[in-house]
C-alpha positions in Angstrom: -1.8 -1.2 -58.0 -3.3 -4.6 -57.1 -5.3 -4.4 -53.8 -5.2 -6.9 -50.9 -8.9 -7.6 -51.6 -8.1 -8.8 -55.1 -5.2 -10.9 -53.9 -7.4 -12.7 -51.3 -9.4 -14.1 -54.2 -6.6 -16.5 -55.3 -6.3 -20.0 -53.9 -2.5 -19.6 -54.0 -2.8 -16.8 -51.3 -5.7 -18.2 -49.3 -3.6 -19.0 -46.1 -1.8 -15.6 -46.1 -2.4 -13.0 -43.4 -3.5 -9.4 -44.3 0.0 -8.2 -43.3 1.6 -10.7 -45.7 -0.8 -9.8 -48.5 0.0 -6.1 -48.0 3.7 -6.9 -48.5 2.9 -8.8 -51.7 0.6 -6.0 -52.8 3.7 -3.8 -53.2 5.3 -6.3 -55.6 2.2 -7.1 -57.7 2.0 -5.7 -61.2 -0.8 -6.3 -63.7 0.0 -7.6 -67.2 -2.4 -8.0 -70.2 -1.7 -10.3 -73.1 -3.6 -11.0 -76.3 -4.6 -14.5 -77.3 -1.7 -16.3 -78.9 1.0 -14.6 -76.9 3.8 -16.9 -75.9 4.7 -15.9 -72.3 7.7 -18.1 -72.0 9.2 -21.4 -73.1 10.8 -24.2 -71.1 14.3 -23.2 -70.1 13.7 -19.5 -70.0 14.7 -17.7 -66.8 11.7 -17.6 -64.6 11.1 -13.8 -64.3 7.7 -13.9 -62.6 5.2 -15.9 -60.6 1.8 -15.3 -62.0 -1.8 -15.3 -60.9 -4.5 -15.5 -63.6 -7.1 -12.8 -63.1 -8.9 -13.4 -66.4 -8.4 -15.6 -69.5 -6.8 -19.0 -70.2 -3.2 -20.1 -70.5 -1.9 -23.4 -71.8 1.1 -24.9 -70.2 2.9 -27.1 -72.7 6.1 -29.0 -73.4 7.8 -29.7 -76.7 8.1 -33.4 -77.7 10.8 -34.0 -80.1 9.8 -36.8 -82.5 13.1 -37.2 -84.5 15.9 -35.4 -86.3 14.7 -32.9 -88.8 11.2 -32.9 -87.5 9.7 -29.9 -85.7 8.8 -30.5 -82.1 5.2 -31.4 -81.3 3.7 -29.3 -78.5 1.9 -31.3 -75.8 -0.5 -29.5 -73.5 0.2 -30.4 -69.9 -2.4 -28.2 -68.2 -4.8 -25.3 -68.7 -4.5 -22.4 -66.2 -7.6 -20.2 -65.8 -9.0 -17.5 -63.6 -7.9 -17.8 -59.9 -5.0 -20.2 -60.6 -1.3 -19.7 -60.5 1.7 -20.5 -62.7 5.4 -19.9 -62.9 6.4 -21.5 -59.6 9.9 -21.8 -61.0 10.3 -18.2 -60.0 10.9 -19.3 -56.4 12.5 -22.7 -57.0 16.1 -23.2 -58.1 17.4 -23.2 -60.8 14.8 -20.5 -61.5 14.1 -21.7 -65.0 10.6 -22.4 -66.4 10.0 -26.1 -66.8 7.2 -25.7 -69.3 6.1 -23.2 -71.9 3.1 -20.9 -71.5 0.8 -19.5 -74.2 -2.3 -17.4 -73.8 -5.3 -19.1 -75.4 -7.6 -16.1 -74.7 -6.9 -12.5 -74.0 -5.5 -12.8 -70.5 -4.9 -10.5 -67.5 -2.3 -11.6 -65.1 -0.9 -10.4 -61.7 2.9 -10.8 -61.9 5.3 -10.9 -59.0 8.9 -10.3 -60.2 11.0 -13.3 -59.2 14.0 -11.5 -57.8 12.0 -9.0 -55.7 9.8 -11.9 -54.5 12.8 -14.0 -53.5 14.3 -11.0 -51.7 11.0 -10.5 -49.7 11.0 -14.2 -48.9 14.5 -13.9 -47.5 13.6 -10.8 -45.4 10.4 -12.2 -44.1 10.9 -16.0 -43.4 7.2 -16.7 -42.3 6.0 -15.1 -45.6 8.7 -17.1 -47.5 7.5 -20.3 -45.8 3.8 -19.5 -46.8 4.9 -18.9 -50.4 6.8 -22.2 -50.5 3.8 -24.0 -49.0 1.6 -22.6 -51.7 4.2 -23.5 -54.3 4.4 -27.1 -53.1 0.7 -27.4 -53.3 0.8 -26.2 -57.0 3.6 -28.6 -57.8 1.8 -31.5 -56.1 -1.4 -30.8 -58.0 0.4 -30.6 -61.3 2.2 -33.9 -60.6 -1.1 -35.6 -59.8 -2.7 -34.1 -62.9 0.2 -35.3 -65.0 0.0 -38.8 -63.5 -3.7 -39.0 -64.4 -2.9 -38.0 -68.0 -0.1 -40.5 -68.2 -2.2 -43.4 -67.0 -5.0 -42.4 -69.3 -2.6 -42.1 -72.3 -0.9 -45.4 -71.6 -3.9 -47.2 -70.5 -4.2 -49.5 -67.4 -3.3 -52.5 -69.5 0.4 -51.5 -69.6 0.7 -51.2 -65.9 2.2 -54.2 -64.1 0.9 -55.8 -61.0 3.2 -56.1 -58.0 
């Protein structure tokens, strides 16, 4: 069982009360994965929201370069200790939008999506906190992706308005 004191260490849960963390504690399960393990691919049903206790996970998307060619995997972000991933577990249509692969031996705290969503329905203030934390993660990933896009395309391709 994952303790409240462990959950408090994650930025995703920083604004949660002890009572809220105690409710989440009952849903938390620990998973360990070896380096190279593919956790999920884009389009898979989002079975869990994850917190990374230890290790490194690459979030990637497949870029199709043409017929008959294998897809090229493009790394979108690296998730390390203290960070979260799998926000699709609480956002419809509950399908992962990226793939995830462990780059190192990794220990995760997993919250099963259906149980988490049920808890969010039962306890609306807790559900609201989870959605606030999820929105912060999504906004951060969007900002990160924009920075990468500008860097890749270069400022010279941007137009002035």
